C-alpha positions, 0 to 999 in steps of 0.5 A: 716538193715540186714533183708532189705539187705537179702531181697534185696540180695534174690530179686537181685539173682532172677533177676540176670539171666535176667539182665545178659541176657540183658547185654550180648545182649547189650555188646556181652561179658560175662565178660563185662556183668557180670561186668555190673550186679555186678555194678548194684548190688553195686548201688542197695546196696548203694542206699537202694531200700526198697521203690522201688515199681518196683525193676525189672524195677529199676534194668533194668534202672540202668543196661541199663545206665551202658551198655550204658556208656560202649558202648559209651566209646567203640565207642570212642576207635575204628573207625570201628567195627573190631578195628585195628586187627580182633580177632584171629580166631584160638586162643586156647580154654580158651584164653581171659577173662571169661568162654569160655564154658559158653560164647559159650552157651550164644552166641549160645542161642542168635545167633552169627549172631545177635551178629555180627549185634548188634555190628554194631549198635550205642549205642542208636540204640542197647539199644533201639532195645535190650530193646524193641524188645528182652525184651519188655520194652516200649518205654516210659521207654527207652526214658529217658535213651537216653534223647529222646522222645518215638517217637524218640526212636521208630525210633531208634529201627526201624532203628536197626530192619531194620539193623538186618533183612537186608535192601535188604533181598531177597524177596524169601525165601532162598532155603531149601536145602542150609539151611539144608546142613549148619545146618547139617554141623554145627551139625556134626562139633560140634558133632565130627561126621566125618562120617556124615560130609563126607556124606554132602560133594561132593567127589570133594568138594573144601575148600578155606580159606584166609591167616588169617584163619590158619594163613598162608603166603598164602591162603589155598585150600583143596580138597576132602571130607575126607580132608575137613572133617578132617579140620572141625574136627580140628576146633571143639572148634571154632564151639562152637562160630559159628552159622547160619547166612545169608551171602549176603542173603544165609545161611552160618556160622558166628563165633563171640567171644565176640560178634565180627565177626571173621570168615565166612563160605560160602557154595555152595550146589549142588544136596544136597551136599556141593561142595565148602566152602569159609572161610573168616577171613580177616577184610577188606573182612569181612567188605564187607559182609552183615551179617543178622540174620536168620529168623529175 
């Protein structure tokens, strides 16, 4: 008996990174993903899976059911994707559950914009899209989890795919200068490179932030390359949870903590330099933006 349990433990630990990756994309929260993986282990340990021929597939099925239940219970607790209040965009580093540094790495690997779009999908759509499009699970294996036919499951994944890509995505590719400037702005902010950041900004650059960003009683306007760069340097911790996304079809920056949209930066680029930055954290304003994953 001990030998069987040791073999299961070894096999499960080999699968743990993949299971965590699946759960994180399903749930958008490292703490919830870790809990789902641990519950999967407990069920495998209780079930006695020595006779299971395809243990990775069995574990994925159990994990997916756990995640689906969590997603369904989540939708009953909120009426909109932002809840009653938006996440506080400037909470001190380390607040909240789980390991913020580890979650930041995971969020960066997945892409904050993709996490934001996934959060807008219904539980069935999200499961179908994540399992099939991101982890190549056949529709025939996903369908029983959703109690649907493979054809209906394919339709769910297709609808989710269109949401991820953006139903009204522009036919022409986005300007290369815009994307290059946004990529460079994020890299300089994450790296704390003040000189590089100033070099990306027009001397008379204007940054406007709504009252929820700081927060302050009134919206904030900052003018001048050095002042805007200093403000960006003060937000280095926030940059760990930020990635490039398409905001109304143009390259911008999207911040997501716990898979939830918290902050958006929109950029105006002229002659290769950033001439204006619009920072939005107000929940109603965020809800009006169309966020899609870049290069989807």
